[in-house]
Structures are given as C-alpha cells and as structure tokens.
C-alpha positions in Angstrom: 226.1 43.4 300.7 222.7 45.2 300.3 220.9 41.9 300.8 222.5 41.4 304.2 222.0 45.1 305.1 218.3 45.2 304.3 217.3 41.6 305.0 218.9 41.5 308.5 218.1 45.2 309.2 221.7 46.3 309.5 220.9 49.9 308.7 224.2 51.1 310.2 226.3 49.4 307.5 227.5 52.1 305.1 226.8 51.6 301.4 230.5 51.4 300.8 232.3 49.5 303.5 235.8 49.9 302.3 237.8 51.2 299.4 241.2 50.2 298.1 242.8 52.4 295.6 245.8 51.3 293.7 248.3 53.9 292.7 251.3 53.2 290.4 254.0 55.3 289.0 256.6 54.9 286.3 258.2 56.2 283.2 256.3 53.8 280.9 253.3 51.5 281.1 255.6 48.5 280.9 257.5 49.4 284.0 255.1 50.6 286.7 255.8 50.6 290.5 253.2 50.4 293.3 252.9 53.3 295.6 252.0 52.5 299.2 248.3 53.1 299.9 246.0 53.2 303.0 243.2 50.7 303.3 240.2 52.1 305.1 237.4 50.2 306.8 234.4 51.8 308.3 232.5 49.8 311.0 229.9 51.3 313.3 227.4 49.7 315.7 226.9 46.4 313.9 224.1 45.2 316.2 221.5 43.5 314.1 217.8 43.9 314.9 217.3 40.5 313.2 219.2 37.8 315.1 220.9 35.1 313.1 218.8 32.0 313.5 219.1 28.9 311.4 216.0 29.8 309.3 217.3 33.3 308.8 220.6 32.0 307.5 218.7 29.6 305.2 216.6 32.5 303.8 219.6 34.7 303.2 221.5 31.8 301.5 218.4 31.0 299.4 218.2 34.7 298.3 221.8 34.6 297.4 221.5 31.4 295.4 218.5 32.7 293.5 220.2 36.1 292.9 217.4 37.9 294.7 218.3 41.6 295.2 216.5 44.0 297.6 214.5 46.7 296.0 216.4 50.0 295.4 213.5 51.6 297.3 215.0 50.0 300.5 217.9 52.4 300.4 215.5 55.4 300.4 213.5 53.9 303.2 216.5 53.4 305.4 217.7 56.9 304.6 214.3 58.2 305.7 214.5 56.2 308.9 217.9 57.8 309.7 216.9 61.4 308.8 216.4 63.8 311.6 214.5 66.6 309.8 210.8 65.7 309.3 210.6 67.4 305.9 213.5 65.3 304.4 212.3 62.2 306.2 208.9 62.6 304.5 210.5 63.2 301.1 212.7 60.1 301.3 209.8 58.0 302.6 207.6 59.2 299.7 210.3 58.4 297.2 210.7 54.9 298.8 207.0 54.2 298.5 206.6 55.3 294.9 209.8 53.6 293.8 208.8 50.3 295.6 205.5 50.3 293.8 207.2 50.9 290.4 209.9 48.2 291.1 207.3 45.6 292.0 205.2 46.3 289.0 208.2 46.1 286.7 209.2 42.8 288.3 205.7 41.5 287.9 205.4 42.4 284.2 208.9 43.2 282.8 208.9 45.1 279.5 205.1 45.5 279.4 202.9 48.5 279.5 201.8 48.8 283.1 199.6 51.8 283.4 198.2 53.9 280.7 195.8 56.8 281.1 194.6 59.2 278.4 193.2 62.5 279.6 
C-alpha cells in the first residue's frame, strides 16, 4: 500500500485504510461464537497527482515484483507536507531528510560501517 501511496503521490490515503476486528465469545475455546462487528473503510479525496499511464503501471508492477519498498522517510516527508504549523513542518522535514540519507547509506552498504569519526 505504501508503494502506491508514495509512488503515485496519493498522500491522502491514510496509513491504515481499514480495520476488521473479530470478536468471539463462548464458554470454552472449543465452542466460540462470532459477534457481529462493524467494518470501517476510510476514503478521502483519492485524486492522484500522478496519472496512471502505461509506463507508470509498469513501474509500479516492476517495483512490486522486485519487492522494492519506499523509504520510511517518505512517511515523514508526506507528514511534513500536510502539517500546517511551520515549526512541526520543519521538524518532520528534517527527520525525513536525515532518515532518507541513513536509509540510502544502509541500502548501499548493508551491515557495514558507514561513517566513523574520532574526536
């Protein structure tokens, strides 16, 4: 889901689209009965900035096939873009930038010593 959210710039998609909780009751674990539950779905303004073109569909499918995941920093970047207060916008943008650099360095050289400085 995050691949579609960030690759197609659907920043309005919530991190958790829907939740289904199952509730059961009974006198023993062998004989449980389902309780009715409510299924909730949240959808808001699903207009994509990035239109679905044949090459876009191919890129998303290729990323899915190769198990490419967006950087975690993208969540902070999108949060910064949505933030109204400049102070918190700046904090989230700074976290996104620092985290993106670290994630890319780790992807480039997994398990290795990246930076070392002795003062």
